[in-house]
C-alpha positions in Angstrom: -24.1 -68.7 30.1 -20.6 -67.3 30.4 -18.1 -69.3 32.3 -16.3 -67.5 35.2 -13.3 -69.2 36.7 -11.4 -68.3 39.6 -7.7 -67.6 40.0 -6.3 -67.1 43.2 -9.6 -65.7 44.6 -9.9 -63.5 41.4 -12.9 -64.2 39.2 -12.1 -64.0 35.4 -13.6 -64.6 32.1 -11.6 -66.7 29.3 -11.3 -64.6 26.1 -11.7 -67.5 23.6 -14.8 -69.0 25.3 -16.3 -65.3 25.3 -15.7 -65.1 21.5 -17.1 -68.4 20.8 -20.3 -67.6 22.6 -20.6 -64.2 21.0 -20.2 -65.8 17.4 -22.8 -68.4 18.3 -25.6 -65.6 19.1 -24.3 -63.1 16.6 -27.0 -63.7 13.8 -29.9 -63.6 16.4 -28.8 -60.5 17.8 -28.0 -58.6 14.6 -31.5 -59.5 12.9 -33.6 -58.8 16.0 -36.4 -56.2 15.9 -37.2 -53.4 16.6 -33.4 -52.9 16.8 -30.4 -55.2 17.6 -30.8 -57.0 20.8 -30.7 -60.3 22.6 -32.2 -61.7 25.9 -30.2 -64.5 27.5 -31.3 -66.4 30.5 -28.8 -67.5 33.1 -26.1 -65.4 31.5 -23.8 -65.3 34.7 -23.4 -68.3 37.3 -26.2 -67.9 39.8 -23.8 -68.5 43.0 -21.9 -65.2 41.8 -25.2 -63.3 41.3 -26.5 -64.4 44.7 -23.3 -63.2 46.3 -23.9 -59.8 44.5 -27.2 -59.8 46.1 -25.7 -60.5 49.5 -23.2 -57.6 49.1 -26.0 -55.1 47.4 -25.5 -51.8 49.0 -28.2 -50.1 51.1 -30.2 -47.2 49.8 -30.2 -45.5 53.2 -29.4 -41.8 53.0 -28.9 -42.3 49.2 -30.2 -39.7 46.6 -32.3 -41.1 43.9 -34.0 -39.8 40.8 -37.4 -38.4 41.5 -39.2 -36.6 38.5 -41.9 -37.2 36.2 -39.7 -39.4 33.7 -37.8 -41.5 36.3 -38.8 -42.0 39.8 -37.6 -43.8 42.9 -34.4 -44.9 40.9 -31.0 -45.4 42.7 -27.5 -45.9 41.2 -24.5 -47.3 42.8 -21.3 -46.9 41.0 -18.7 -49.6 41.6 -16.1 -47.1 43.2 -18.5 -46.5 45.9 -19.3 -50.1 46.7 -17.2 -51.8 49.3 -17.7 -55.4 48.1 -14.6 -56.7 46.3 -16.6 -59.3 44.6 -18.9 -56.6 43.0 -15.7 -54.6 42.0 -14.1 -57.7 40.6 -17.2 -58.6 38.4 -17.6 -55.0 36.9 -13.9 -55.1 36.2 -14.5 -58.3 34.0 -17.3 -56.8 32.5 -15.1 -53.9 31.3 -12.2 -56.2 30.5 -10.8 -57.6 27.2 -12.4 -61.1 27.3 -15.9 -59.7 27.6 -15.4 -57.0 25.0 -14.5 -59.7 22.6 -17.8 -61.4 23.4 -19.6 -58.2 22.7 -17.7 -57.4 19.4 -18.5 -60.9 18.2 -22.1 -60.8 19.2 -22.8 -57.3 17.7 -20.3 -56.9 14.9 -19.2 -53.6 16.4 -15.5 -53.5 16.6 -13.3 -51.3 18.7 -15.5 -51.3 21.8 -14.4 -49.3 24.8 -15.6 -49.6 28.1 -16.5 -46.9 30.5 -14.1 -46.7 33.6 -16.2 -44.0 35.0 -19.6 -46.0 34.8 -21.4 -42.9 33.8 -25.1 -43.9 34.5 -23.8 -47.6 35.0 -23.3 -49.6 38.0 -25.8 -51.2 40.2 -29.4 -50.0 39.7 -32.4 -50.2 42.1 -35.9 -49.0 41.7 -38.5 -49.1 44.6 -42.1 -49.7 44.7 -44.0 -46.9 42.7 -40.8 -46.1 40.9 -40.5 -46.2 37.2 -38.2 -45.2 34.2 -39.9 -43.7 31.3 -39.4 -44.8 27.7 -36.2 -43.0 26.3 -33.4 -43.3 24.0 -29.9 -42.9 25.9 -27.4 -40.0 25.9 -25.1 -40.7 22.9 -21.8 -39.1 23.8 -19.6 -39.8 26.8 -18.4 -36.1 27.7 -15.3 -37.0 29.5 -14.1 -39.6 27.2 -15.2 -38.1 23.9 -16.9 -41.3 22.8 -20.1 -42.4 21.2 -22.3 -44.8 23.0 -23.2 -48.0 21.2 -24.4 -50.8 23.5 -26.1 -51.5 26.8 -25.8 -54.6 29.1 -28.5 -55.2 31.7 -28.4 -58.2 34.1 -31.3 -58.6 36.4 -31.2 -59.7 40.1 -34.9 -60.2 40.8 -35.6 -63.7 42.3 -39.3 -64.8 42.5 -40.5 -61.8 40.5 -44.2 -62.1 39.9 -45.8 -60.8 36.7 -48.0 -58.4 38.6 -45.0 -56.7 40.1 -44.5 -55.0 36.7 -41.1 -53.6 35.8 -40.9 -55.5 32.4 -38.3 -53.8 30.1 -40.0 -52.6 27.0 -38.5 -52.2 23.7 -40.3 -49.7 21.5 -40.5 -49.4 17.5 -38.4 -46.5 16.3 -41.4 -44.5 15.4 -42.8 -45.0 19.0 -46.1 -46.5 17.5 -45.9 -49.6 19.6 -44.0 -51.6 22.1 -42.4 -54.5 20.2 -40.8 -56.6 23.1 -41.5 -56.9 26.8 -38.8 -58.6 29.0 -39.6 -59.8 32.4 -36.7 -58.7 34.8 -36.1 -62.2 36.3 -32.9 -63.4 38.2 -29.9 -64.0 36.0 -31.7 -62.7 32.7 -29.4 -60.4 30.6 -30.5 -57.9 27.8 -28.0 -56.5 25.5 -29.1 -54.0 22.8 -27.7 -51.2 20.4 -28.0 -47.7 21.8 -28.9 -45.5 18.7 -30.8 -42.3 18.9 -34.1 -44.1 18.2 -33.5 -47.1 20.5 -36.4 -46.5 22.6 -36.7 -48.5 25.9 -37.7 -48.3 29.6 -40.1 -49.8 32.3 -42.7 -46.8 32.3 -45.2 -48.0 34.6 -45.0 -47.7 38.4 -43.7 -50.9 40.1 -46.3 -52.6 42.2 -43.9 -54.9 44.1 -44.2 -55.3 47.7 -42.8 -52.5 49.8 -39.9 -54.7 51.0 -38.8 -55.6 47.4 -37.3 -53.7 44.6 -36.2 -54.1 41.1 -32.5 -54.5 40.9 -29.9 -54.9 38.0 -26.4 -54.7 36.8 -25.8 -52.2 34.1 -22.8 -51.5 31.9 -22.5 -49.2 28.8 -19.9 -49.5 25.8 -18.6 -47.0 23.5 -16.7 -46.5 20.3 -14.3 -43.7 19.0 -15.9 -42.2 15.8 -13.3 -41.8 13.0 -14.1 -38.1 12.6 -14.5 -37.5 16.4 -17.7 -36.4 18.3 -18.0 -33.0 16.7 -20.1 -34.1 13.9 -22.4 -36.2 15.9 -25.9 -34.9 16.8 -25.5 -34.3 20.7 -28.3 -35.9 22.5 -28.9 -36.3 26.5 -31.4 -38.9 27.5 -34.4 -38.5 25.3 -37.8 -39.5 27.0 -40.7 -40.0 24.8 -44.4 -40.2 25.7 -46.1 -43.2 24.8 -49.2 -42.9 22.6 -52.5 -42.6 24.3 -50.8 -42.4 27.7 -50.5 -39.6 30.4 -46.8 -39.8 30.2 -45.4 -36.2 30.7 -43.3 -34.5 28.1 -39.8 -33.8 28.9 -39.7 -30.0 28.0 -36.3 -29.6 29.6 -34.8 -32.1 27.3 -36.4 -30.6 24.3 -35.0 -27.2 25.0 -31.5 -28.8 25.4 -31.7 -30.4 22.1 -33.0 -27.4 20.5 -30.0 -25.3 21.7 -27.7 -27.9 20.5 -29.2 -28.0 17.0 -29.7 -24.5 16.4 -27.4 -22.2 18.4 -23.8 -21.6 17.4 -21.4 -23.9 19.4 -19.7 -20.9 21.2 -23.1 -19.7 22.4 -24.4 -22.9 23.7 -23.1 -22.9 27.1 -24.7 -19.5 27.7 -27.8 -20.6 25.9 -28.3 -23.7 28.1 -27.9 -21.4 31.3 -30.6 -19.1 30.0 -33.0 -21.8 29.1 -32.3 -24.6 31.4 
């Protein structure tokens, strides 16, 4: 577990302790299948996570994702959350000490946090919602960086197996689900985000109507030596599970086709025409 101390009311991580913990788990992380990842229970102090739950924002009048690939999913970015404790926690997860933990754990140097929390923050999925199996977008447009890592910390107390919501990590060829992770309170999952790091919780949640699947999500990046121009630019790439009724994401397929085959100067026009 990461030790979080308090200095004049501010929660903070210790850089040396973070690096030591990262080194102790590095081999397990870097040799994991189907792609580098780790599952850590009691990752953050329970009293802090309970305070996060106490301050969790309301979904009233909040827009959410509602399409075949992702449904009834809400996202709350730190800048729209009034809780000082939650903002403090996200600042530390984006800070130097935690980056040191991640670099030692993963072997990826020069990690950069996202101050805009593009896609990150607090996540919540309601009963009947799901997130299809996908590989994440790989370029942060505003920062011009390559996405490398995801951190998820779950906030679900007394989560029964039949509620569903297990995080699935799929083989790179999408032939089989290799790992299922129950999203229980205090459990963290960290994993590499490559173009074939397929993951999701694709089956509709069956939790009671007054419950939801909640988590903390932060993402981390690096600056490619040659810039992002040479990267195959991908948005979130949803995949259908074999033998399932998962809908194909034709909009994303068209997006990738334009990026791969249309000259850069014409891509904006092509996206308007085919979007």
